VEXMIVO-54161 format. One record per residue: x, y, z of N, C-alpha, C, O in turn; residue in one letter; residue number from 1. Coordinates in steps of 0.1 Angstrom, whole numbers, plus 5000, padded with zeros to 4 digits. Example, Ala and Ser with C-alpha at 12.3 -4.5 7.8 and 13.67 -1.06 7.14 Angstrom:
<recs>
REC n_px n_py n_pz ca_px ca_py ca_pz c_px c_py c_pz o_px o_py o_pz type seq
REC 5132 4943 5078  5123  4955  5078 5132 4967 5078 5142 4967 5085    A   1
REC 5128 4978 5071  5137  4989  5071 5129 5000 5079 5134 5011 5080    S   2
</recs>
This chain:
<recs>
REC n_px n_py n_pz ca_px ca_py ca_pz c_px c_py c_pz o_px o_py o_pz type seq
REC 2927 9451 6876  2926  9441  6865 2922 9428 6871 2927 9424 6882    X   1
REC 2913 9421 6865  2909  9408  6869 2913 9397 6859 2912 9399 6847    X   2
REC 2919 9386 6864  2924  9376  6855 2914 9364 6856 2909 9361 6866    X   3
REC 2911 9358 6844  2902  9348  6843 2908 9335 6838 2919 9335 6832    X   4
REC 2901 9323 6839  2907  9311  6834 2910 9312 6819 2903 9318 6812    X   5
REC 2921 9305 6815  2926  9306  6801 2918 9297 6792 2913 9287 6796    X   6
REC 2917 9301 6779  2911  9293  6769 2922 9284 6763 2934 9287 6764    X   7
REC 2918 9274 6755  2928  9265  6749 2938 9273 6739 2949 9270 6738    X   8
REC 2932 9283 6732  2940  9291  6723 2951 9298 6731 2963 9299 6727    X   9
REC 2947 9305 6742  2957  9312  6750 2967 9303 6757 2978 9307 6759    X  10
REC 2963 9291 6761  2972  9281  6767 2984 9279 6757 2995 9279 6761    X  11
REC 2980 9277 6745  2991  9275  6735 3000 9287 6733 3012 9285 6733    X  12
REC 2994 9299 6733  3002  9311  6731 3011 9313 6743 3023 9316 6741    X  13
REC 3006 9312 6755  3014  9316  6766 3023 9305 6770 3033 9307 6777    X  14
REC 3020 9292 6767  3030  9282  6770 3042 9284 6761 3053 9282 6766    X  15
REC 3040 9290 6749  3051  9293  6741 3058 9306 6746 3071 9307 6745    X  16
REC 3051 9315 6751  3057  9327  6756 3066 9324 6768 3076 9330 6771    X  17
REC 3061 9314 6776  3069  9310  6788 3082 9305 6784 3092 9306 6792    X  18
REC 3084 9300 6772  3097  9295  6767 3107 9306 6766 3119 9304 6766    X  19
REC 3102 9318 6765  3111  9330  6763 3121 9331 6774 3132 9336 6773    X  20
REC 3116 9327 6786  3126  9328  6798 3138 9319 6796 3149 9322 6801    X  21
REC 3136 9308 6789  3147  9299  6787 3156 9304 6776 3168 9302 6776    X  22
REC 3150 9312 6767  3158  9317  6755 3163 9331 6758 3168 9337 6748    X  23
REC 3161 9336 6770  3164  9350  6772 3178 9355 6769 3180 9366 6766    X  24
REC 3187 9345 6769  3201  9349  6765 3204 9350 6750 3214 9355 6746    X  25
REC 3194 9347 6742  3196  9348  6728 3192 9362 6723 3187 9370 6730    X  26
REC 3195 9365 6710  3192  9378  6704 3177 9379 6704 3170 9369 6703    X  27
REC 3172 9391 6704  3157  9394  6705 3150 9387 6694 3139 9381 6696    X  28
REC 3155 9388 6681  3148  9382  6670 3147 9367 6671 3137 9361 6667    X  29
REC 3157 9361 6677  3157  9347  6679 3147 9342 6689 3139 9333 6686    X  30
REC 3146 9350 6700  3135  9347  6710 3122 9348 6704 3113 9338 6705    X  31
REC 3119 9359 6698  3106  9361  6692 3102 9351 6682 3091 9345 6682    X  32
REC 3111 9348 6673  3107  9339  6662 3105 9325 6667 3097 9318 6662    X  33
REC 3113 9321 6677  3111  9308  6682 3097 9306 6689 3091 9296 6687    X  34
REC 3093 9317 6696  3080  9316  6702 3069 9316 6691 3059 9309 6692    X  35
REC 3071 9325 6681  3061  9325  6670 3059 9312 6663 3048 9307 6660    X  36
REC 3070 9305 6660  3070  9292  6654 3063 9281 6662 3055 9273 6657    X  37
REC 3065 9282 6675  3059  9272  6684 3044 9275 6684 3036 9265 6684    X  38
REC 3039 9287 6684  3025  9290  6684 3019 9285 6671 3008 9279 6671    X  39
REC 3026 9287 6660  3021  9283  6647 3019 9268 6647 3009 9263 6641    X  40
REC 3028 9260 6653  3026  9246  6653 3015 9241 6661 3008 9231 6658    X  41
REC 3012 9249 6672  3001  9245  6681 2987 9248 6676 2977 9242 6680    X  42
REC 2986 9258 6667  2973  9263  6662 2965 9252 6655 2953 9252 6655    X  43
REC 2972 9243 6648  2965  9233  6640 2957 9224 6650 2946 9219 6646    X  44
REC 2962 9221 6662  2955  9213  6671 2943 9220 6678 2934 9214 6684    X  45
REC 2943 9234 6678  2933  9242  6685 2922 9246 6675 2910 9244 6678    X  46
REC 2926 9252 6664  2916  9257  6654 2913 9247 6643 2902 9247 6638    X  47
REC 2923 9239 6640  2921  9229  6629 2933 9230 6619 2940 9240 6619    X  48
REC 2935 9220 6612  2946  9220  6602 2944 9231 6591 2933 9234 6588    X  49
REC 2955 9236 6586  2954  9247  6577 2965 9246 6566 2975 9239 6568    X  50
REC 2963 9253 6555  2973  9254  6545 2985 9261 6551 2997 9258 6547    X  51
REC 2982 9272 6559  2993  9280  6564 2988 9287 6577 2977 9293 6577    X  52
REC 2996 9288 6587  2995  9297  6598 3007 9306 6599 3018 9302 6596    X  53
REC 3005 9319 6602  3016  9328  6604 3013 9336 6617 3003 9342 6618    X  54
REC 3023 9336 6626  3022  9344  6639 3033 9354 6640 3044 9351 6636    X  55
REC 3029 9366 6644  3039  9377  6645 3037 9384 6659 3026 9389 6661    X  56
REC 3047 9385 6667  3047  9392  6680 3053 9406 6677 3064 9407 6672    X  57
REC 3045 9417 6680  3050  9430  6677 3051 9439 6690 3043 9437 6699    X  58
REC 3060 9448 6689  3061  9458  6700 3065 9453 6714 3061 9459 6724    X  59
REC 3071 9441 6714  3074  9435  6727 3089 9431 6729 3094 9425 6720    X  60
REC 3095 9436 6740  3108  9433  6742 3110 9419 6749 3100 9414 6755    X  61
REC 3122 9413 6749  3124  9400  6756 3120 9401 6770 3114 9391 6775    X  62
REC 3124 9412 6777  3121  9412  6791 3106 9412 6794 3102 9406 6804    X  63
REC 3098 9417 6785  3083  9417  6787 3078 9403 6785 3069 9398 6792    X  64
REC 3084 9396 6775  3080  9382  6773 3083 9373 6785 3075 9365 6789    X  65
REC 3094 9375 6791  3098  9368  6802 3089 9370 6814 3086 9361 6822    X  66
REC 3084 9383 6815  3074  9386  6826 3060 9382 6823 3051 9385 6831    X  67
REC 3058 9376 6811  3044  9372  6808 3036 9383 6802 3024 9384 6804    X  68
REC 3042 9391 6793  3035  9402  6787 3038 9402 6772 3049 9399 6768    X  69
REC 3028 9405 6764  3030  9406  6749 3021 9418 6745 3008 9417 6747    X  70
REC 3026 9428 6739  3018  9439  6735 3008 9436 6724 2997 9441 6724    X  71
REC 3013 9429 6714  3004  9425  6703 3009 9412 6697 3021 9410 6694    X  72
REC 2999 9403 6695  3001  9391  6687 2992 9391 6675 2980 9392 6677    X  73
REC 2998 9389 6663  2990  9389  6651 2990 9375 6645 3001 9369 6644    X  74
REC 2979 9369 6642  2978  9355  6637 2970 9356 6624 2959 9361 6623    X  75
REC 2976 9350 6614  2969  9348  6601 2968 9333 6598 2978 9326 6600    X  76
REC 2957 9329 6592  2956  9315  6588 2949 9315 6574 2941 9323 6571    X  77
REC 2952 9305 6566  2946  9303  6553 2941 9289 6551 2949 9279 6554    X  78
REC 2929 9287 6546  2923  9274  6544 2924 9265 6556 2930 9255 6557    X  79
REC 2917 9270 6567  2916  9263  6579 2904 9254 6579 2893 9258 6576    X  80
REC 2906 9241 6582  2895  9232  6584 2891 9232 6598 2896 9224 6606    X  81
REC 2882 9241 6602  2878  9243  6616 2872 9231 6622 2861 9226 6618    X  82
REC 2879 9225 6632  2874  9213  6639 2871 9202 6629 2864 9193 6632    X  83
REC 2878 9203 6617  2876  9192  6607 2862 9192 6601 2859 9183 6594    X  84
REC 2855 9204 6602  2841  9204  6597 2837 9215 6588 2829 9214 6579    X  85
REC 2844 9227 6590  2840  9239  6582 2853 9246 6577 2861 9249 6586    X  86
REC 2854 9248 6564  2866  9254  6559 2865 9269 6560 2856 9275 6555    X  87
REC 2875 9275 6567  2876  9290  6568 2886 9294 6557 2898 9290 6558    X  88
REC 2882 9302 6548  2892  9305  6537 2903 9314 6542 2915 9311 6539    X  89
REC 2900 9323 6551  2911  9331  6557 2907 9335 6571 2895 9337 6574    X  90
REC 2917 9337 6580  2915  9342  6594 2926 9352 6597 2937 9350 6594    X  91
REC 2921 9363 6603  2931  9373  6608 2926 9377 6622 2915 9381 6624    X  92
REC 2935 9374 6631  2933  9377  6645 2944 9385 6652 2956 9382 6650    X  93
REC 2940 9396 6658  2949  9404  6666 2946 9404 6680 2934 9407 6684    X  94
REC 2956 9401 6689  2954  9401  6703 2963 9412 6709 2975 9412 6707    X  95
REC 2957 9421 6717  2964  9433  6723 2965 9431 6738 2956 9428 6745    X  96
REC 2977 9434 6743  2980  9434  6757 2976 9421 6764 2967 9421 6772    X  97
REC 2984 9411 6760  2982  9398  6766 2990 9397 6779 3001 9402 6779    X  98
REC 2985 9390 6789  2992  9389  6802 2989 9375 6808 2978 9369 6806    X  99
REC 2999 9369 6814  2997  9357  6821 3005 9356 6834 3014 9364 6836    X 100
REC 3001 9347 6843  3008  9346  6856 3011 9331 6858 3003 9322 6854    X 101
REC 3022 9329 6864  3026  9315  6868 3034 9308 6857 3033 9312 6846    X 102
REC 3042 9298 6862  3050  9291  6852 3041 9283 6842 3045 9282 6831    X 103
REC 3030 9277 6847  3020  9272  6838 3010 9282 6836 3003 9286 6846    X 104
REC 3008 9287 6824  2999  9299  6822 2984 9295 6823 2977 9292 6814    X 105
REC 2979 9296 6836  2965  9292  6839 2956 9304 6840 2944 9303 6839    X 106
REC 2962 9316 6843  2954  9328  6845 2959 9339 6836 2971 9342 6836    X 107
REC 2951 9344 6827  2955  9353  6817 2944 9364 6815 2933 9363 6819    X 108
REC 2948 9374 6808  2939  9384  6803 2943 9390 6790 2954 9389 6786    X 109
REC 2933 9395 6783  2935  9401  6769 2927 9414 6769 2915 9414 6772    X 110
REC 2934 9425 6766  2927  9438  6766 2917 9439 6755 2906 9444 6756    X 111
REC 2921 9434 6743  2913  9435  6731 2917 9424 6721 2928 9420 6720    X 112
REC 2907 9419 6714  2909  9410  6703 2900 9414 6691 2889 9418 6693    X 113
REC 2906 9414 6679  2899  9417  6667 2900 9405 6657 2911 9400 6655    X 114
REC 2889 9400 6652  2889  9388  6644 2881 9391 6631 2871 9397 6631    X 115
REC 2887 9386 6620  2880  9386  6607 2881 9372 6601 2892 9366 6600    X 116
REC 2870 9366 6597  2869  9353  6591 2863 9355 6577 2853 9362 6575    X 117
REC 2868 9347 6567  2862  9347  6554 2858 9333 6550 2866 9324 6552    X 118
REC 2845 9331 6546  2840  9318  6542 2836 9319 6527 2831 9330 6523    X 119
REC 2838 9309 6519  2832  9308  6506 2818 9302 6506 2815 9294 6516    X 120
REC 2810 9304 6496  2797  9298  6496 2798 9283 6494 2790 9276 6499    X 121
REC 2809 9278 6488  2811  9264  6486 2813 9257 6500 2808 9247 6503    X 122
REC 2821 9264 6508  2824  9259  6522 2811 9258 6530 2809 9249 6537    X 123
REC 2803 9269 6529  2791  9269  6537 2781 9259 6532 2774 9252 6540    X 124
REC 2781 9256 6519  2772  9246  6514 2776 9232 6518 2767 9224 6521    X 125
REC 2789 9230 6519  2793  9217  6524 2789 9215 6538 2785 9204 6543    X 126
REC 2790 9226 6546  2786  9225  6560 2771 9222 6561 2767 9214 6569    X 127
REC 2763 9229 6553  2749  9227  6553 2745 9213 6549 2736 9207 6555    X 128
REC 2752 9207 6540  2749  9193  6536 2752 9183 6548 2746 9172 6548    X 129
REC 2760 9187 6557  2763  9179  6569 2753 9181 6580 2748 9171 6585    X 130
REC 2749 9194 6583  2740  9196  6594 2726 9199 6590 2717 9198 6599    X 131
REC 2723 9202 6578  2709  9205  6574 2705 9196 6562 2698 9201 6553    X 132
REC 2710 9184 6561  2709  9176  6549 2694 9172 6546 2691 9169 6534    X 133
REC 2685 9173 6555  2672  9168  6553 2665 9175 6541 2658 9169 6534    X 134
REC 2667 9188 6540  2661  9196  6529 2670 9200 6518 2667 9208 6510    X 135
REC 2681 9194 6517  2691  9196  6506 2693 9211 6503 2691 9215 6492    X 136
REC 2697 9219 6514  2698  9233  6512 2710 9237 6504 2720 9230 6504    X 137
REC 2709 9249 6498  2721  9254  6490 2719 9269 6490 2708 9275 6488    X 138
REC 2730 9276 6492  2730  9291  6492 2739 9296 6481 2748 9290 6476    X 139
REC 2736 9308 6477  2744  9316  6467 2745 9330 6472 2735 9337 6475    X 140
REC 2758 9335 6473  2760  9348  6479 2763 9358 6468 2770 9355 6459    X 141
REC 2757 9370 6470  2761  9381  6462 2762 9394 6471 2758 9393 6483    X 142
REC 2766 9405 6466  2768  9417  6474 2755 9420 6481 2745 9424 6475    X 143
REC 2755 9419 6494  2744  9424  6502 2732 9414 6503 2722 9417 6511    X 144
REC 2732 9403 6496  2721  9394  6496 2725 9379 6496 2736 9376 6491    X 145
REC 2716 9371 6501  2719  9357  6500 2707 9350 6495 2695 9353 6499    X 146
REC 2709 9341 6485  2698  9333  6479 2698 9319 6485 2709 9313 6486    X 147
REC 2687 9314 6488  2686  9300  6494 2677 9292 6485 2666 9296 6481    X 148
REC 2681 9279 6483  2673  9269  6476 2672 9257 6485 2682 9253 6491    X 149
REC 2660 9251 6487  2659  9239  6494 2648 9231 6488 2640 9235 6480    X 150
REC 2648 9218 6491  2638  9209  6486 2629 9203 6497 2634 9197 6507    X 151
REC 2616 9205 6496  2607  9200  6506 2597 9190 6500 2591 9192 6490    X 152
REC 2595 9179 6507  2586  9168  6502 2572 9171 6505 2566 9167 6515    X 153
REC 2565 9179 6496  2551  9183  6498 2542 9172 6492 2542 9169 6480    X 154
REC 2534 9165 6501  2526  9154  6497 2534 9143 6490 2529 9137 6480    X 155
REC 2546 9141 6494  2554  9131  6489 2561 9135 6476 2569 9127 6471    X 156
REC 2559 9147 6471  2566  9151  6459 2577 9162 6462 2574 9172 6469    X 157
REC 2589 9159 6459  2600  9168  6461 2597 9182 6454 2596 9182 6442    X 158
REC 2596 9192 6462  2592  9206  6457 2603 9216 6460 2607 9217 6472    X 159
REC 2608 9222 6450  2619  9232  6452 2613 9245 6457 2604 9250 6452    X 160
REC 2620 9250 6468  2616  9263  6474 2628 9273 6473 2639 9269 6476    X 161
REC 2625 9285 6469  2636  9295  6468 2632 9307 6477 2621 9311 6478    X 162
REC 2643 9313 6482  2641  9325  6490 2653 9334 6488 2664 9330 6485    X 163
REC 2651 9347 6491  2662  9356  6491 2661 9365 6504 2650 9368 6508    X 164
REC 2672 9368 6509  2672  9376  6522 2686 9380 6526 2695 9383 6517    X 165
REC 2688 9381 6539  2701  9385  6544 2704 9377 6557 2696 9369 6561    X 166
REC 2716 9379 6563  2720  9372  6575 2718 9381 6587 2720 9394 6586    X 167
REC 2715 9375 6598  2715  9382  6611 2722 9373 6621 2723 9361 6619    X 168
REC 2728 9380 6631  2736  9373  6641 2728 9371 6654 2722 9380 6658    X 169
REC 2729 9359 6659  2722  9356  6672 2732 9352 6682 2739 9342 6681    X 170
REC 2732 9359 6694  2741  9356  6705 2755 9356 6702 2763 9350 6709    X 171
REC 2759 9362 6691  2773  9363  6687 2779 9350 6682 2791 9349 6678    X 172
REC 2771 9339 6681  2776  9326  6678 2769 9320 6666 2775 9311 6659    X 173
REC 2757 9324 6663  2749  9318  6653 2746 9328 6642 2744 9340 6644    X 174
REC 2747 9323 6629  2743  9331  6618 2730 9326 6612 2729 9314 6608    X 175
REC 2720 9334 6612  2707  9330  6608 2703 9337 6595 2707 9348 6592    X 176
REC 2695 9330 6587  2690  9335  6574 2676 9342 6577 2667 9336 6583    X 177
REC 2675 9355 6573  2663  9363  6575 2658 9365 6561 2663 9373 6554    X 178
REC 2647 9358 6558  2641  9359  6544 2634 9372 6542 2625 9376 6550    X 179
REC 2636 9379 6531  2629  9390  6526 2617 9386 6517 2607 9392 6517    X 180
REC 2620 9375 6510  2610  9370  6500 2612 9355 6498 2623 9351 6498    X 181
REC 2601 9348 6498  2602  9333  6496 2591 9329 6486 2580 9334 6486    X 182
REC 2594 9319 6478  2585  9313  6468 2582 9299 6473 2589 9290 6470    X 183
REC 2570 9298 6480  2565  9285  6485 2552 9283 6477 2542 9288 6481    X 184
REC 2553 9275 6467  2542  9274  6457 2529 9268 6463 2518 9271 6458    X 185
REC 2530 9259 6473  2519  9252  6478 2510 9260 6489 2499 9256 6492    X 186
REC 2516 9271 6493  2508  9280  6502 2512 9295 6499 2523 9298 6499    X 187
REC 2501 9303 6497  2504  9317  6493 2501 9327 6505 2499 9339 6502    X 188
REC 2499 9322 6517  2496  9331  6528 2508 9341 6530 2519 9337 6531    X 189
REC 2504 9354 6532  2515  9364  6534 2524 9361 6546 2518 9358 6557    X 190
REC 2537 9361 6544  2546  9359  6555 2549 9345 6558 2558 9342 6565    X 191
REC 2540 9336 6553  2542  9322  6557 2554 9316 6550 2562 9309 6557    X 192
REC 2556 9319 6538  2568  9313  6531 2581 9316 6537 2590 9308 6538    X 193
REC 2583 9329 6541  2595  9334  6546 2598 9326 6559 2609 9321 6562    X 194
REC 2588 9325 6568  2590  9318  6581 2592 9303 6579 2600 9297 6586    X 195
REC 2585 9298 6569  2587  9283  6565 2601 9280 6562 2607 9270 6567    X 196
REC 2607 9288 6554  2621  9286  6550 2631 9288 6562 2639 9280 6565    X 197
REC 2629 9299 6569  2637  9302  6581 2637 9291 6591 2648 9287 6597    X 198
REC 2625 9285 6594  2624  9275  6604 2631 9262 6600 2635 9254 6609    X 199
REC 2633 9260 6587  2639  9247  6583 2654 9248 6579 2660 9238 6578    X 200
REC 2659 9260 6578  2673  9261  6574 2682 9267 6585 2694 9265 6584    X 201
REC 2676 9273 6594  2684  9280  6605 2688 9270 6616 2681 9261 6619    X 202
REC 2700 9272 6622  2710  9283  6619 2718 9278 6607 2722 9266 6606    X 203
REC 2722 9288 6599  2730  9285  6587 2744 9281 6592 2751 9273 6586    X 204
REC 2749 9289 6602  2762  9286  6608 2761 9287 6623 2754 9295 6628    X 205
REC 2768 9278 6630  2768  9278  6644 2782 9276 6649 2787 9265 6649    X 206
REC 2789 9286 6654  2802  9285  6659 2804 9276 6671 2814 9270 6673    X 207
REC 2793 9276 6679  2793  9267  6691 2793 9252 6687 2799 9244 6693    X 208
REC 2786 9249 6676  2785  9235  6672 2798 9229 6668 2801 9218 6670    X 209
REC 2807 9238 6662  2820  9233  6658 2831 9237 6668 2843 9235 6666    X 210
REC 2826 9243 6679  2835  9247  6690 2846 9256 6685 2858 9254 6689    X 211
REC 2843 9266 6677  2853  9275  6672 2853 9288 6680 2842 9293 6682    X 212
REC 2865 9292 6685  2865  9304  6694 2863 9317 6687 2872 9325 6687    X 213
REC 2851 9319 6683  2848  9332  6676 2834 9337 6681 2825 9330 6683    X 214
REC 2834 9351 6683  2821  9357  6686 2819 9368 6675 2827 9377 6673    X 215
REC 2808 9366 6668  2805  9374  6656 2798 9387 6660 2789 9387 6669    X 216
REC 2802 9398 6653  2795  9411  6655 2789 9417 6643 2779 9424 6644    X 217
REC 2795 9414 6631  2789  9418  6619 2793 9409 6607 2803 9402 6608    X 218
REC 2785 9409 6597  2788  9401  6585 2787 9410 6572 2779 9420 6572    X 219
REC 2795 9407 6563  2795  9414  6550 2794 9404 6539 2802 9394 6538    X 220
REC 2784 9406 6530  2781  9396  6519 2787 9402 6506 2785 9413 6502    X 221
REC 2796 9393 6500  2802  9396  6487 2798 9385 6477 2792 9376 6481    X 222
REC 2802 9387 6465  2800  9377  6455 2807 9364 6458 2819 9364 6457    X 223
REC 2800 9354 6462  2806  9341  6465 2813 9340 6478 2819 9329 6481    X 224
REC 2813 9350 6486  2820  9350  6499 2812 9357 6510 2804 9366 6508    X 225
REC 2815 9353 6522  2810  9360  6534 2822 9364 6543 2830 9355 6546    X 226
REC 2822 9376 6547  2832  9381  6557 2825 9384 6570 2816 9391 6571    X 227
REC 2831 9377 6581  2825  9379  6594 2835 9387 6603 2847 9383 6602    X 228
REC 2831 9397 6610  2839  9404  6619 2835 9402 6633 2823 9401 6636    X 229
REC 2844 9402 6642  2841  9401  6656 2853 9400 6665 2863 9407 6663    X 230
REC 2853 9391 6674  2864  9389  6684 2866 9374 6687 2857 9366 6685    X 231
REC 2877 9371 6692  2879  9357  6697 2873 9356 6711 2872 9365 6719    X 232
REC 2867 9344 6714  2861  9342  6726 2872 9338 6737 2874 9327 6740    X 233
REC 2878 9349 6742  2889  9348  6751 2886 9357 6763 2878 9366 6762    X 234
REC 2892 9354 6775  2890  9363  6786 2896 9376 6783 2906 9378 6777    X 235
REC 2889 9387 6788  2893  9400  6786 2898 9407 6799 2895 9402 6810    X 236
REC 2906 9417 6798  2911  9424  6809 2900 9433 6815 2893 9440 6807    X 237
REC 2898 9433 6828  2888  9441  6835 2894 9449 6846 2904 9445 6852    X 238
REC 2889 9461 6849  2893  9469  6860 2885 9464 6872 2874 9461 6871    X 239
REC 2892 9465 6884  2885  9461  6896 2875 9472 6900 2868 9471 6910    X 240
</recs>
């Protein structure tokens, strides 16, 4: 197993787990809940303020917590303002087989992490108005498809452009619009309209831009919502 430098999220979790050695004389439920509450309080400073965070440590005895081990940590969040810039309607994160070394948890590993994020189209549109304001973009989500509207100043005249397509993931961090069809009235060249829209609206979302610890693997489009699946950008456990 190889241990790697810890991320800010794991610093918070393991700093709280380290407290378990102080509380080791208490009943198991008392130790666990105290650690869970401390993690909940720290998440607002790491992920962003939220309506609610809930942390649950499962399958772990006090002795394991004292030794720097947690078999499973489950984190749920609702209405998170990620880095104060993008609202995440809901977050579900599971961390399996966490380990750390030292009184100050500087070296850790995670065997597996599973992450699910849900965004509303209203939240994404607010984000676009901040980062892509030049063309006044707006999206509408439906099952399996995304509709895009933008305004382009053609010869000084504001011209509405519409497109329909889907999302693709780039490098696990960016969500790009891939146009299947575009209505660009001032040029009818095949394929031009789709690329024209893509070049001006992408990336639709960029996790690195808001420094959010998520690596995306797949997305699901629903009516008015987007669900993203992936993992947390945390160090993983490796075999030598």
